[in-house]
C-alpha positions in Angstrom: 0.0 0.0 0.0 2.8 2.4 0.9 4.5 1.7 -2.4 1.3 2.4 -4.4 0.9 5.7 -2.5 4.5 6.7 -3.2 4.0 6.1 -7.0 0.8 8.1 -6.9 2.5 11.0 -5.0 5.5 11.0 -7.5 3.0 11.1 -10.4 1.1 14.0 -8.9 4.3 16.0 -8.3 5.5 15.4 -11.8 2.2 16.5 -13.2 2.1 19.6 -11.0 5.6 20.7 -12.0 5.1 20.3 -15.8 5.3 23.4 -17.9 1.9 24.5 -19.4 1.3 25.0 -23.0 -0.1 28.4 -24.0 -3.2 28.6 -26.1 -3.8 32.3 -26.3 -3.1 35.0 -28.9 -2.7 32.2 -31.5 0.3 30.8 -29.7 0.5 27.0 -29.8 3.9 25.7 -28.8 5.6 23.2 -26.6 9.2 24.1 -27.7 9.9 25.8 -24.4 13.7 26.4 -23.9 13.5 28.3 -20.6 10.9 29.5 -18.1 11.0 31.7 -15.0 8.7 33.7 -12.8 8.8 37.2 -11.3 6.9 40.4 -10.8 7.7 42.0 -14.1 5.0 44.7 -14.2 5.1 45.8 -10.6 1.6 44.8 -9.6 2.9 42.4 -6.8 1.5 39.4 -8.6 3.5 36.6 -10.1 4.1 36.7 -13.9 5.8 34.1 -16.1 8.3 34.4 -18.9 9.1 31.7 -21.5 11.6 31.4 -24.2 10.1 29.4 -27.1 11.8 28.2 -30.2 9.8 27.6 -33.3 11.9 26.4 -36.3 14.5 29.2 -36.6 12.6 31.7 -34.6 13.0 32.5 -30.9 10.3 34.3 -29.0 9.9 35.8 -25.5 6.5 35.1 -24.1 5.3 37.2 -21.2 2.2 36.0 -19.3 0.6 38.0 -16.5 -2.9 37.6 -15.0 -4.2 40.2 -17.4 -2.3 39.6 -20.7 0.0 37.5 -22.8 2.6 39.2 -25.0 5.1 37.8 -27.4 8.2 39.2 -29.2 10.7 37.7 -31.5 14.4 38.0 -30.5 17.7 37.0 -32.1 20.1 35.1 -29.8 22.4 32.1 -30.1 20.3 29.3 -28.6 23.2 26.9 -28.5 24.9 28.7 -25.7 23.0 31.0 -23.3 21.9 31.5 -19.8 19.2 33.6 -18.2 18.4 35.3 -14.9 15.8 37.6 -13.3 16.8 40.8 -11.5 15.6 44.3 -11.0 18.6 45.8 -12.9 17.2 49.4 -13.1 15.8 49.7 -9.5 12.2 50.4 -10.7 10.7 47.7 -8.4 9.9 45.5 -11.4 11.9 42.4 -12.3 13.8 42.5 -15.6 14.7 39.5 -17.8 18.4 39.1 -18.6 19.9 36.8 -21.3 23.6 36.2 -21.7 24.5 34.5 -25.0 27.8 33.5 -26.4 28.0 34.6 -30.0 31.3 34.4 -32.1 33.3 34.1 -28.9 31.7 37.2 -27.4 29.5 37.1 -24.3 26.7 39.4 -25.2 23.9 40.7 -22.8 20.3 41.3 -23.6 17.9 42.9 -21.0 14.1 43.2 -21.4 11.5 45.1 -19.4 7.7 44.4 -19.5 5.8 47.3 -17.9 3.8 48.5 -20.9 5.3 46.3 -23.6 8.2 43.9 -24.1 11.1 46.4 -24.5 14.7 45.6 -25.1 16.7 48.1 -23.1 20.2 46.6 -23.6 21.7 44.5 -26.4 25.0 44.4 -28.3 23.7 46.9 -30.9 22.6 49.3 -28.2 25.9 49.4 -26.3 27.9 49.6 -29.6 26.0 52.8 -30.5 27.0 54.3 -27.1 30.8 53.7 -27.5 32.9 56.1 -29.5 36.3 55.0 -30.7 38.4 57.7 -32.4 42.0 57.8 -33.7 43.8 61.2 -33.9 47.3 60.7 -35.1 48.8 58.2 -32.7 46.2 58.9 -30.0 43.2 56.5 -29.6 40.2 57.7 -27.6 37.4 55.5 -26.2 34.5 57.5 -24.8 31.0 56.8 -23.4 28.9 59.7 -22.2 31.1 62.1 -20.2 33.9 59.5 -19.7 36.9 58.8 -21.9 40.3 57.1 -21.9 43.2 57.8 -24.2 46.1 55.6 -25.2 49.1 56.3 -27.4 50.3 53.7 -29.9 52.4 53.7 -33.0 50.4 50.6 -34.1 47.0 50.6 -35.8 44.5 49.5 -33.1 41.0 48.2 -33.3 38.4 48.0 -30.4 36.8 44.5 -30.0 34.2 44.0 -27.3 34.4 40.5 -25.8 32.3 40.5 -22.6 29.2 42.1 -21.1 27.5 41.0 -17.8 25.8 42.3 -14.7 28.2 42.4 -11.7 28.5 43.9 -8.3 31.2 46.6 -8.5 32.7 49.3 -6.3 29.8 51.4 -7.6 27.2 48.8 -6.5 25.1 46.7 -8.9 26.2 47.7 -12.5 26.9 46.3 -15.9 30.4 45.9 -17.2 31.3 45.7 -20.9 34.9 44.7 -21.5 36.9 45.0 -24.6 40.4 45.0 -25.9 42.4 47.2 -28.3 44.1 44.8 -30.7 46.8 45.4 -33.3 46.7 44.1 -36.9 47.9 40.7 -35.7 44.9 40.5 -33.4 47.2 40.8 -30.3 45.6 42.6 -27.3 47.5 45.8 -26.4 45.1 47.3 -23.9 42.0 46.2 -22.0 39.0 48.5 -21.7 36.3 48.2 -19.0 33.2 50.3 -19.4 30.9 50.4 -16.3 27.4 51.7 -16.4 23.9 51.4 -15.0 20.4 51.5 -16.5 17.9 54.0 -15.0 14.2 53.5 -14.6 13.5 54.9 -18.1 15.9 52.4 -19.8 18.7 55.0 -20.4 22.3 54.0 -20.0 24.1 56.0 -17.3 27.9 55.6 -17.6 29.9 55.5 -14.4 33.5 54.9 -15.4 35.9 53.7 -18.1 39.1 51.9 -17.1 42.1 51.1 -19.2 45.3 49.1 -18.6 47.9 47.6 -20.8 47.7 44.0 -22.0 45.0 41.4 -22.0 42.6 40.7 -19.1 
């Protein structure tokens, strides 16, 4: 009798923990790659987020008590990890994806208050970084911060890593890159530290630079 009860209990737990299939807004899919919960809209109720792959398309599905929203995204689904964190201190959880693409660890951050909004991605951070050569002087700048190095070699800035971290400035995002010569040898390491405010704007805190590779 005890053995039968144990089997029934295990079956019940397995059924209870299974991931539901959505049938709303014409979404029919069981190709769920990742799921998580959090309060993404700030109403103190639990919401759900799912990453769904359909053929070559990856979608974020946001499901609250009131609505279900979907949006297509572009990430490398062969090597990624996710987490939930209030990255911009607006009392709403944000959804963070780190994906390895062409040996670069990229970061994507999404908010869900009024719509699914991408507030950080490789293209967004690239647009914020200025890299200028004037003679033998190379300048890397973001917002009001800049660093200069002098080199007789031709250098190129390559970003290699972005992630959320706890820094001397508190919770922040770090994007690291290297200045490489024509032989792809790192000559300087660049660390760009910034936060995201409640409006989704990047607020830069510091740029650090030192010779050599990380």
